[in-house]
C-alpha positions in Angstrom: 65.7 50.6 71.6 67.7 53.3 70.2 71.2 52.6 68.5 74.1 53.6 69.5 74.3 56.2 66.4 70.9 57.5 67.6 72.2 58.0 71.4 75.4 59.8 69.9 73.4 62.3 67.7 71.1 63.1 70.4 73.7 63.7 73.0 75.5 66.0 70.3 72.4 68.1 70.0 71.8 68.3 73.7 75.4 69.6 73.9 75.5 72.0 71.1 75.3 75.5 72.0 73.5 76.8 68.9 70.7 78.3 71.2 71.4 81.1 73.3 69.1 80.2 76.0 71.3 76.8 76.9 74.6 78.2 77.3 75.9 76.9 80.6 78.1 79.2 82.7 80.1 76.5 84.8 83.5 77.0 86.6 85.4 75.1 83.9 84.1 77.5 81.0 85.0 80.4 82.8 88.4 79.5 83.5 89.0 78.4 80.2 87.6 81.8 78.7 90.0 83.6 81.3 93.3 81.5 80.1 92.3 82.3 76.9 92.2 85.8 77.2 95.3 85.5 79.5 97.5 83.8 76.9 96.2 86.3 74.3 97.5 89.3 76.4 101.0 87.5 77.2 101.1 86.9 73.3 100.3 90.6 72.4 102.8 91.7 74.8 105.6 89.4 73.5 104.9 90.6 70.1 105.1 94.2 71.1 108.3 93.6 73.0 110.2 91.7 70.4 108.9 94.3 67.6 110.2 97.5 69.6 113.1 99.1 68.2 116.2 99.4 70.6 116.4 102.9 72.1 119.5 104.7 71.6 120.5 107.3 74.2 122.6 110.3 73.4 125.4 111.4 75.5 124.5 114.6 78.0 126.1 117.7 76.7 128.9 119.1 78.9 127.6 121.6 81.9 128.1 125.2 81.2 130.0 125.7 84.7 132.6 124.0 86.6 131.7 121.5 88.5 132.4 121.8 92.4 132.3 119.4 95.2 130.0 120.3 98.0 130.3 119.9 101.5 126.4 118.4 102.6 126.9 119.5 106.1 128.0 123.1 105.4 125.1 123.3 102.4 122.5 122.1 105.0 123.4 124.5 107.8 123.5 127.6 105.4 120.2 126.5 104.2 118.6 126.2 107.6 120.1 129.3 108.6 118.8 131.3 105.7 115.1 129.4 106.3 115.1 130.9 109.7 116.2 134.4 108.6 113.5 134.6 106.1 110.6 132.3 107.1 111.4 131.1 110.4 110.6 132.3 114.2 
């Protein structure tokens, strides 16, 4: 009759994954590995975002011409007529 200590030692030897032929591919192990990869990715993303410097935007230079409001209907009509003269039928 085996003692309790011998049973525990035997079970630990059986459960240890020292031999590569005995690697178990179970749903639990796959999900655990996927969770670790996901958490590592999130940690890396958070550390990059928190370490990124604040972008500074420079104001746009003034336009070299005077701004003129255009009538969209008139501009569309002129463009359509110009197309018909040059390319249309």
